[in-house]
N, C-alpha and C positions, 0 to 999 in steps of 0.2 A: 504494500500500499504506500502511496506517495506521502511524504511527510505532509501533515497538516498545516495550514497557514500559521498555526501558533508555534510551529516548531522554530527552533533557533537557527540563525544563519549557517552554522557549521553542519547541521543535520540537512538543511536545504541545498547547501553546496555539494554535500556528498551524493544526495539524491540526484542533483542536476548532473554532476560528473558521471554518475552511473548510468543515467539516461542517455547521456551524449555518448558515452563509450559504447553502449549497446547500439545506438543508431549508427556510429561509425562503423562498426563490425557488420551491422546489416548492409550498409551502402558499399562496403568493401565486397561483400558476397555477391551483391547485385552488379558489381563491376562499375560503380558510379565513379566518375573522375573525382578526384581529390576527396576521397571518402572520409578522410579524418577531419576535414573541415566542413564539407557540405552536409554530411549526416548530422552532426551536432547543431549546425546552423539551422537546418530545416526543422529538426525536431524541437529545438528549444523555441524557435520563433512560433510554430504552431501551438505548442504547449503554453507558451506565454500569451498568445492571443486568446486561448481558451481559458486563461485565468488561473493556471497552475502556478503555485508560489515557488518560482525557480530563483536561484541564487547564483549570480556570477561573482568573480573575484578579480578586482583590478590587478592584484598582485600576481595571479596566474596569467592573465592577459599580458602583463609587462614581461614576465618570463617568457612567454611565447614570442612576443616581438623580439626580445633579445636573442633567442636562439635563431629566429629567422633572419635577423641582422648578420649573425655570425655566418649562417649557412650561405646567404647570398654573397657576403665579402669573400668566401673562399673561391669564387669563380673568378676573381679579378686578377689574373696572372699578368705578367708584363705583356704578353702577346695579345691578350684581350683588351688591355688598355690601349694598346696601338689601334686595335679595331675600333674602339670606342671614340678615339681622337678623330678617326676619319669619319665617324658618323656625326660629328658635333653639328654640321649644318642640318642634318636631318633631325637630330634632337631639337635644334631651334625651331624648326618647322612645327615639330610636335608641340612645342610650348606655345607657338603662335595659334595652332589649330586649338588647343584646349581653351585659350582665352577668347577666341572667336565662338566656340560652342557655348562657353559660359555666358557670353554677352547675348547670344541669340536666345539662349535658355531663360534668361532673367527676363528678357522682353515678353517672351510667351507666358511666363508665370504671373508677370503684372497684368497683361491683358486678360488672362483667363480667371484671374482670382481677385484683381483689384488691390494687391497688397502694395505696401509702400516700397520704395526703390531699395532701400538697405535690405529689407527682408529678401526680396527677390534676388538682389545681386550676390548676397553671400550664400544663399540657398542654392543658387545655380553655379556657382564657382566650382570647378572639379578640384576640390581641395579635401583636407581632413575635416571631419564632422566638428570636433571639439574646437579646432582653431577657427574655423568659419563662424561657429557659434559666438566664440569670444569677440570677434570682429563685428559681427551683427550687433551685439549688445553694446559694443563701443559706439556704434553709429546709430543707435536707436532703433534697430530692427527687432523683429520677433524671434527670439532665441529658440522657443520651441518649435516654430515652424522650420527654422533653418536646421535644427538638429534632426527633426523628422525626415526632411528632405534628404539629407546626406545618408541617413541610415537606410531609407528605402532605395536610394540610387545604388549604394553599395550592395545591399542584399540582392538586387536585380542583376546587377552586373556580375556578382560572385556566382549567381545560379546559372545565368544564361551563357556566359562566355565559355567556361570548362565544358559544359554539356554540348554546346554547339560545336566547339572543336573536336570533342571526342566523336560526335556523330559524323563529323566531316572526315574522320579518319586521319587527322593530323596529330601525330604523337611520335616523339623519338626522332624528329626530323632535323633538330639542331641541337644534338646532345653535347654541349660544352661541358667538359668535365671539370669538377671542382678540385682545387689543390688540397693538400693536407694528407692523402694517403689513408694510412691506418689510424686507429684511435691509439693515443698515447696519454696515458694517465697524467703524468707530470705535464706533458705539454697542454693537455686539455685544461688542467687546472690554471696554467699561466694564461692561456687564451681566455678563459673566463675572467681571470683578474684584470688583464689589461683592458678587455672590452668593458668591463664593469667600471674601470676608471674612465673610459671615454664616455660612458653613459652618464657618470656623475658629472663630468665637467659640462656636457650639454644641459643637464638638468639644472646645474648651478647657473648657466648662462640664459636659462629659461628658454632654451631652443625648443621648437616643436618636435614631437614624436622622438624623444631622446633615446628610447630603448631600441628603436629600429635604427635610427640614423647614427647614434653613437657607437653601437656594436658594429655597424656596417662600415663606418669610416676607419675605425681601428683595423678591422680585418682586412679590409681593402688596402691599407697602408702595409700591413705585414706581408700580405700575399703579393702584392706588387713589388715588394722588395725581395722576394724569393724566400720569405721565412714561413716555413710550413710547420707549425707547432703541433697540429693534430688535427684529425677530421672529427666530426661530431658523431656520437653513437647513433646507430640506426634508428632507435626509438625516439630520439630527441624531436626530429621534424614532425612526425605524426602527433607527439604530445603537444608541440607548439600550435600546430593547426587545430587540434581539439580545443585548446584554450581560447584561441581567436575566434573559432567558430561559435563557442558558447557566448563570448563577449558580444559578438554581433547579434546573434539570435535573441539574447535576452533583453535587447532593446525594445522588442515588440511585445506590447501588452495590450489588454482591451482598451485601456484609455488613449493608446497611440492610434488604434484603429479608429476610435469614435471621435477623436478630437477635432480632426478637419478633413473629412472624406473628399470633399472637392479637391483641396489642396494636394492630398496624397494621390488622387486620381491624375491631376495634372503633372505632378512630379513623375508618376510611373510612365504617362505617355511620352513626356519629354525624354526620359531615360531611354526609352525604346528607340525613339528617333535619334538620339545621340549615339546609341550603340550601333545602329544600322550606319549612319553617317561615318562614324569612326572605323567601322570595319571596311568601308569602301576607301575611306583616306589611308587606312593602313595598307590595303591591297595596292593602291597606287604608289605609295611610298616605297613599298617593297620592290616594285618593279624599277623604281628609279635609282635606288641605292644599292640593290643587290641583295636584300634581305629575304629570307623565307616568309611568305605572305603571313602565316601563323603567327610568327615571331612579331611582325609588324603590327598586326592586328592587337596582340597583347600589349605591345609597347604603346599604343595609341587609345587604348580601351579607357573609358571614363570611370576606372576603379580605383582602388587604394594600392599604395606601394606593396605592402605585404601580400595582399589577396592576389594581385596579378603576378607578382614575383614567384609566389607559391605555385600558382597555376603554370607558370613557365617552368619551374623546377620539376613538378611532378610529371608534366607532360613532355619534358625534355625539349624545350622550344626556346633556346637562346636566352638563358637566365641573365647573364650580364647586360645584354643588349636591353632587355625588357626592364631590367633594375635601373639602368642608367637613364633610359627615357622617363620613367616613373619618378625617379628621385629628382631629377632636374625640373621636371614639370611641377612637382609637388612644391619645391622651393620657390620656383618662379611664380606660381599662381598665388602662393602665400604672400609673396612680397609685393607683386604687382597688383593684385586685386584691390586693396585698399587705395592705392594711388589711382587706378582707373575710376574707382567710384568717386574719389574726391573731384576728379577732373570731369565728372559727369559722362564718363564713357563705360562705367561698369554697369 
């Protein structure tokens, strides 16, 4: 029996972890792509909307992001960095495309819902939910609607893109191997220590998303310098995906669905259009710069860094390229969106 609503947070967290693990195993048995993220994401979202007393843990989510940051950083060997450098113009185009999509999306949200410009601008920007919510509050926007828009956008992207790629038969077509080789206990301990220091520095600087970006930055620096301390244990990535899937899914509650159905419907419609447009843009970009189309589609998809990079990792579709596109876009959108808003272009 599920823990009752009166149960403490520890008991509810244990029940949520058990439910999510069972969902991940079922998804794996059904050959669902990204089973350790999509299974927990789907079941916690559905149960949350149904009113079950789920419990997420920010600490576990942070651990998951930390692990993903390390896992992604291990792909950035010197040869990969040379490739990323050659793709700099394409990455810049990806940033411009994201800003254009955000601008068109916010115009659609304003016309279809009659919301203020700040709410529409920061809800439509293809950036992190928490960061955009903070910016919306700072400029007088509706924080609840901005957070809801980003949660729904990421949910749709994370569900549609991996399933679409799997059904298209694109998997293992760009299998860039990570550095690190085997797991070495001493090296792994040192890797965790130095990446924790990187996270702490970014956290102290109040940088956005420090657990992903701090771990990623330190690991990229080590890997690019040819320093391979250790690989991650095989179970680390599935556990990280599980924690991230729960964190995404538990955002959806009965209150979330009932709050503003017209707003959520507009966000869903706009997200589907952005997905289709980004897929076409990615396909065109791939043929111009010589990337595999599936890699370019993931690189330009309007999702989050961790979610799109995990998809690339599991499906073996150019992890470092996707990560580079997503990280640069994330930083650029976070930096430029407030400036565009103040200039009246956001």
